[in-house]
C-alpha positions as CSV (number, residue, x, y, z in Angstrom):
1,M,134.9,-31.4,-41.9
2,K,134.8,-30.7,-38.2
3,Q,131.4,-29.2,-38.7
4,S,130.1,-32.4,-40.3
5,L,131.5,-34.5,-37.5
6,K,129.7,-32.3,-35.0
7,I,126.5,-32.7,-36.9
8,I,126.9,-36.5,-37.0
9,F,127.6,-36.8,-33.3
10,S,124.7,-34.4,-32.4
11,L,122.3,-36.6,-34.5
12,F,123.7,-39.7,-32.8
13,F,123.1,-38.1,-29.3
14,L,119.6,-37.0,-30.2
15,F,118.6,-40.4,-31.6
16,S,120.0,-42.1,-28.5
17,L,117.7,-39.9,-26.4
18,A,114.8,-40.6,-28.6
19,N,115.5,-44.3,-28.3
20,S,115.1,-44.2,-24.5
21,S,111.4,-43.2,-24.9
22,Y,110.6,-46.5,-26.7
23,G,110.0,-49.6,-24.7
24,D,111.2,-53.1,-25.2
25,E,108.1,-53.8,-27.3
26,K,109.6,-51.7,-30.1
27,K,112.9,-53.6,-30.2
28,K,113.7,-55.3,-33.5
29,D,113.5,-59.1,-33.6
30,I,117.1,-60.0,-34.1
31,N,118.3,-62.9,-36.2
32,S,121.8,-64.4,-36.0
33,H,123.5,-62.6,-38.9
34,S,122.9,-59.8,-41.3
35,L,124.6,-58.8,-44.6
36,N,124.3,-55.3,-45.9
37,F,125.1,-55.0,-49.7
38,Y,125.5,-51.4,-50.8
39,S,126.4,-49.3,-53.8
40,G,126.7,-45.6,-54.3
41,V,129.0,-42.7,-55.0
42,F,132.4,-42.4,-53.2
43,D,133.4,-38.8,-52.5
44,Y,130.5,-37.3,-54.3
45,S,131.5,-33.8,-53.2
46,D,134.8,-33.8,-55.1
47,D,134.0,-33.7,-58.9
48,G,137.6,-34.8,-59.8
49,Q,137.6,-37.8,-57.5
50,K,134.0,-39.1,-57.3
51,A,133.6,-42.7,-58.2
52,V,131.1,-45.5,-58.0
53,L,131.5,-47.8,-55.0
54,F,130.3,-51.3,-54.1
55,G,130.6,-52.9,-50.7
56,F,129.2,-55.3,-48.1
57,Q,129.0,-55.4,-44.3
58,H,128.5,-58.3,-41.9
59,E,127.0,-58.1,-38.5
60,N,126.9,-61.0,-36.0
61,E,123.7,-60.4,-34.0
62,D,124.9,-62.9,-31.4
63,L,127.2,-60.2,-30.2
64,V,124.5,-57.6,-29.7
65,R,124.7,-55.7,-26.4
66,D,122.3,-53.2,-24.8
67,S,124.1,-50.2,-23.5
68,F,123.4,-46.7,-22.4
69,L,123.8,-45.8,-26.1
70,G,121.1,-48.2,-27.2
71,T,121.5,-51.6,-28.9
72,I,125.1,-51.9,-30.2
73,S,126.9,-54.6,-32.1
74,P,130.2,-55.1,-34.0
75,V,130.3,-54.8,-37.8
76,T,133.0,-55.7,-40.4
77,G,133.0,-54.7,-44.0
78,F,134.7,-53.9,-47.2
79,M,134.2,-51.5,-50.0
80,I,135.9,-50.9,-53.4
81,T,135.5,-48.1,-55.9
82,E,135.6,-48.1,-59.7
83,N,139.2,-46.7,-59.4
84,N,140.3,-49.7,-57.2
85,A,140.5,-47.7,-54.0
86,A,139.6,-50.1,-51.2
87,Y,138.6,-49.8,-47.6
88,G,138.4,-52.7,-45.1
89,Y,136.9,-51.9,-41.7
90,T,135.6,-53.2,-38.4
91,G,133.9,-51.3,-35.7
92,V,130.6,-50.8,-33.9
93,K,127.1,-49.7,-34.9
94,A,124.0,-48.8,-32.8
95,F,120.5,-49.7,-33.7
96,Y,117.5,-47.5,-33.1
97,N,113.9,-48.5,-34.2
98,L,111.9,-45.4,-34.9
99,G,108.6,-47.1,-35.8
100,Q,108.7,-48.0,-39.5
101,I,112.3,-46.6,-39.9
102,N,115.5,-48.1,-38.5
103,F,118.4,-45.7,-37.7
104,T,121.9,-47.2,-37.5
105,P,124.8,-44.9,-36.9
106,S,128.3,-46.5,-36.9
107,F,131.9,-45.9,-36.3
108,T,134.4,-48.1,-38.1
109,P,138.2,-47.6,-38.2
110,G,139.9,-49.4,-41.1
111,L,142.7,-49.6,-43.7
112,Y,142.5,-47.7,-46.9
113,R,144.4,-48.5,-50.2
114,Q,144.4,-45.7,-52.7
115,G,144.6,-47.7,-55.9
116,D,143.9,-45.3,-58.8
117,G,141.5,-43.4,-56.6
118,K,141.7,-40.4,-54.1
119,D,144.7,-40.0,-51.9
120,L,143.2,-39.7,-48.4
121,G,146.6,-39.1,-46.7
122,H,147.1,-42.2,-44.6
123,T,146.5,-45.9,-44.6
124,V,144.5,-45.8,-41.3
125,E,141.1,-44.1,-41.9
126,F,138.0,-43.7,-39.8
127,K,134.5,-44.0,-41.2
128,T,131.5,-42.5,-39.5
129,E,128.1,-43.3,-41.0
130,L,124.4,-42.7,-40.7
131,Q,122.0,-45.2,-42.2
132,F,118.2,-45.1,-42.4
133,S,116.4,-48.2,-43.5
134,L,112.9,-49.4,-43.9
135,D,111.7,-53.0,-43.2
136,V,110.4,-54.5,-46.4
137,S,109.8,-58.0,-44.9
138,S,110.5,-59.8,-41.7
139,N,114.2,-60.3,-42.6
140,S,114.9,-57.6,-45.3
141,E,115.5,-53.9,-45.3
142,L,116.1,-51.2,-47.9
143,G,118.0,-48.1,-46.9
144,F,120.1,-45.1,-47.6
145,S,123.3,-44.2,-45.9
146,Y,125.8,-41.3,-45.7
147,N,129.4,-41.6,-44.5
148,H,132.5,-39.6,-44.0
149,I,136.0,-41.1,-44.1
150,S,138.9,-39.2,-42.6
151,N,142.3,-40.0,-41.1
152,A,141.7,-37.6,-38.1
153,S,144.9,-35.8,-39.1
154,L,147.2,-38.8,-38.7
155,G,148.7,-38.0,-42.1
156,E,150.3,-34.9,-43.5
157,K,147.1,-34.2,-45.3
158,N,143.5,-35.1,-44.5
159,P,141.1,-34.4,-47.4
160,G,138.4,-36.8,-46.3
161,A,135.7,-38.3,-48.5
162,N,131.9,-38.0,-48.3
163,S,129.9,-40.8,-49.8
164,Y,126.2,-41.9,-50.1
165,M,124.9,-45.4,-50.7
166,F,121.7,-47.3,-51.3
167,N,121.6,-50.4,-49.1
168,F,119.9,-53.8,-49.1
169,I,120.1,-55.6,-45.7
170,K,119.3,-59.2,-45.3
171,Q,119.1,-61.1,-42.0
172,F,119.5,-64.8,-41.9
């Protein structure tokens, strides 16, 4: 788990350096809001606990800020699995335009409810995510994302969960 976090933060750092080489002419035309609808497999690496998941995420582009990490904005979302495990979250994501591909890493603390799904060890969990998407029109993207949810050892146990999703992002 610590190794995967190191990889995620290393990729985030490398892409933030790569983003500095692109000028303002490469920045995405930002609309007011975007919704990300996604579906995939929750905890795909645990055969006994893997489950289909569905979710959505909202981003208010009016709150976008340019920082030394790139273009960042707050996000809020919710996901649920076929086993009624649920995770509601809010946090921050960064946006990097790499030509035809958009890269959006995010960090979102949230609240987890086990339902009939996996016991992650605590109500408070932290989700780190890497998303790659491709513009399919001026206001739509198709993407793929990977995330890791962990309680950062807040609970007595911290098994974590690794998930992958297919995304449809619509700006309006």
